[in-house]
C-alpha positions in Angstrom: 98.6 91.0 66.4 99.3 90.8 70.1 97.9 93.0 72.8 101.5 94.2 73.5 102.4 95.1 69.9 104.7 98.2 69.9 104.3 99.2 66.2 102.3 102.3 65.2 103.0 104.1 68.4 103.6 107.8 68.7 107.0 109.5 68.9 106.4 110.2 72.6 106.0 106.4 73.1 109.1 105.8 71.0 111.1 107.8 73.6 110.3 105.2 76.2 112.4 102.1 75.6 110.3 98.9 75.4 107.0 100.9 75.7 103.9 98.6 75.7 100.3 99.4 75.2 97.9 97.7 77.6 96.2 97.5 81.1 98.5 97.0 84.1 97.9 96.1 87.7 100.4 96.9 90.5 102.1 93.9 92.0 101.8 94.5 95.8 104.8 92.2 96.4 107.0 94.6 94.4 105.3 98.0 94.9 105.1 100.5 97.7 102.8 103.5 98.4 104.7 105.5 101.1 104.6 108.8 102.9 106.6 111.0 105.2 105.7 113.9 107.5 107.6 116.1 110.0 107.2 115.2 113.6 108.2 117.6 116.5 109.6 119.8 113.7 113.0 117.9 114.0 112.6 114.6 112.2 110.3 112.8 109.7 108.0 109.9 110.4 107.7 107.5 107.4 104.9 105.1 106.7 103.2 103.1 104.0 99.9 101.6 103.0 99.9 97.8 102.5 96.5 97.3 100.9 95.7 99.0 97.6 94.5 98.5 94.1 96.3 100.4 91.3 95.4 100.1 87.6 97.4 101.8 84.8 96.4 101.9 81.2 99.1 102.8 78.7 97.7 104.1 75.4 99.2 104.3 71.9 100.2 107.8 72.9 101.5 108.0 76.4 99.6 111.3 76.8 96.4 109.3 76.5 97.4 107.0 79.4 95.5 106.8 82.7 95.8 105.6 86.3 93.3 104.8 89.0 94.1 103.8 92.6 92.1 102.9 95.7 94.0 102.6 99.1 92.6 101.0 102.2 93.5 103.6 104.9 93.2 101.0 107.7 96.4 99.4 106.2 98.5 102.3 107.3 101.8 101.1 108.8 104.4 103.3 110.4 106.1 100.6 112.4 104.5 101.7 115.6 101.1 100.2 116.5 99.8 102.9 118.9 100.7 105.6 116.4 99.0 103.7 113.6 95.8 103.4 115.7 95.9 107.1 116.4 96.3 107.9 112.7 93.3 105.6 112.0 91.2 107.6 114.5 88.9 110.5 113.9 91.8 112.8 114.8 93.5 112.0 111.5 92.2 109.6 108.8 88.9 108.6 110.5 88.9 105.3 108.7 85.5 104.3 110.1 83.9 107.1 108.2 86.4 107.3 105.3 87.8 103.8 104.8 89.6 104.6 101.5 91.6 107.1 99.7 91.3 107.2 95.9 93.1 108.8 92.9 91.9 109.2 89.4 94.1 110.7 86.7 92.6 113.5 84.5 95.6 113.9 82.1 99.2 113.1 81.3 101.8 115.6 80.2 105.5 115.9 79.4 107.7 118.0 81.7 111.3 119.1 81.5 112.2 116.2 83.8 110.0 113.5 82.3 106.3 113.1 82.9 103.4 114.4 85.1 100.1 112.9 85.8 97.3 115.4 86.7 94.5 113.9 88.8 92.1 114.1 91.6 92.9 112.7 95.1 89.9 112.0 97.3 90.8 111.7 101.0 88.7 112.3 104.1 85.7 113.1 102.0 87.4 115.9 100.1 88.6 115.8 96.5 91.5 118.0 95.3 93.7 118.3 92.3 97.1 116.6 93.0 99.7 116.2 90.3 102.2 113.4 90.4 105.7 113.8 89.1 106.4 110.5 87.3 109.5 108.7 86.2 109.0 105.8 83.7 111.5 103.2 84.9 111.0 100.8 82.0 109.1 97.9 80.5 110.5 94.3 80.6 109.6 90.7 80.3 109.5 88.8 83.6 110.7 85.3 84.3 107.2 83.9 84.3 106.4 84.8 80.6 104.6 88.0 81.4 105.4 91.7 81.0 106.2 94.2 83.7 106.4 98.0 83.9 108.0 100.2 86.5 107.0 103.7 87.6 108.2 106.0 90.3 106.0 109.0 91.4 106.0 111.7 94.0 103.6 114.3 95.2 103.2 116.6 98.1 99.9 117.6 99.8 98.8 119.7 102.7 96.7 117.6 105.0 94.6 120.6 106.0 93.4 120.9 102.4 91.6 117.5 103.1 90.1 118.6 106.3 92.7 116.9 108.5 93.5 119.9 110.5 94.4 118.7 114.0 97.3 120.8 115.3 98.9 119.9 118.6 101.1 122.9 119.5 104.6 122.4 121.1 105.7 124.4 124.1 108.6 126.0 122.2 106.5 126.8 119.1 105.6 124.7 116.1 103.3 121.7 116.0 103.7 118.0 116.8 102.8 116.8 113.3 103.6 118.9 110.2 101.0 119.9 107.7 102.9 118.9 104.5 102.9 115.3 103.6 105.3 113.9 101.0 104.0 110.9 99.0 106.1 108.5 97.1 105.1 105.5 94.9 107.2 102.7 93.6 105.0 100.7 91.3 105.9 97.5 89.5 102.9 96.6 87.4 102.0 93.4 85.6 100.4 93.5 82.1 96.9 91.9 82.2 95.8 89.5 79.5 
């Protein structure tokens, strides 16, 4: 039997077309870990991290699946060099002291809209529970004889919960950078042999 056999899987797995059991690694050329945050209370700044390692394990029962991720915080890219350097500084991410951010799932559950992954996010030396709303986009063979899987996920955190509490007030009220950070992941993962 192959590592990617789809027989003897649970009804939950049956509800995901093409579901395959195995260990998957995110393909950085076809994946993105991004964020957005309010700036000046009138618009959003968007950015992404370009260096990361994401591993997913799909179990016989999707509820037994897991994900781990490590993100190199120095790889932050908002499209503005001086802003990126400021975000790497001790004012925000403090990458010299805390070079990575990590995520480790603690469970998977069904929701009305699909799936959720419960897990622990460690950022800036602080670990907090952060659930991810997940959409399973599908499983498919690729042109190179391999197998791929696609997942979209979103979360929202408050940067102050992780000890990143710089607040530069504006003259008219509000702060320069918002506290709430929206996170989005588009992951295309490759089945490992």
